[in-house]
C-alpha positions in Angstrom: 184.7 28.1 121.1 182.7 25.1 122.1 180.0 27.4 123.7 179.6 29.1 120.3 179.0 25.8 118.6 176.6 24.8 121.4 174.7 28.0 121.1 174.5 27.7 117.3 173.3 24.1 117.7 170.7 25.2 120.1 169.4 27.9 117.8 169.4 25.5 114.8 167.5 22.9 116.9 164.8 25.5 117.9 164.5 26.8 114.3 164.1 23.2 113.0 161.4 22.5 115.6 159.5 25.6 114.6 159.9 24.8 110.9 158.7 21.2 111.6 155.7 22.4 113.4 154.7 24.8 110.7 155.2 22.1 108.1 153.0 19.7 110.1 150.3 22.3 110.4 150.3 22.8 106.6 150.0 19.1 105.9 147.5 17.9 108.5 145.2 20.9 109.2 142.4 21.5 106.8 140.3 24.8 107.0 136.6 24.4 107.3 134.5 26.0 104.6 131.4 27.9 105.8 129.0 30.4 104.4 129.1 34.0 105.5 126.5 36.8 105.3 127.7 40.4 104.9 125.1 43.0 105.3 125.4 46.0 102.9 123.5 49.2 103.9 120.9 50.2 101.3 122.6 53.5 101.0 125.6 51.9 99.4 123.6 49.8 97.0 121.0 52.4 96.0 122.6 55.9 96.4 120.2 58.8 96.5 120.2 61.2 93.5 120.4 64.8 94.6 
């Protein structure tokens, strides 16, 4: 039985480390805003009348 508890403790420790890393990323990393340009073909903007 002690090996089961050791295994569960190991899994809980790994899960806590992953959760802590994700939480730290949410708090400390800010996305950078930038402008983007998307080219739209003229056929989509001005469809030809047939």
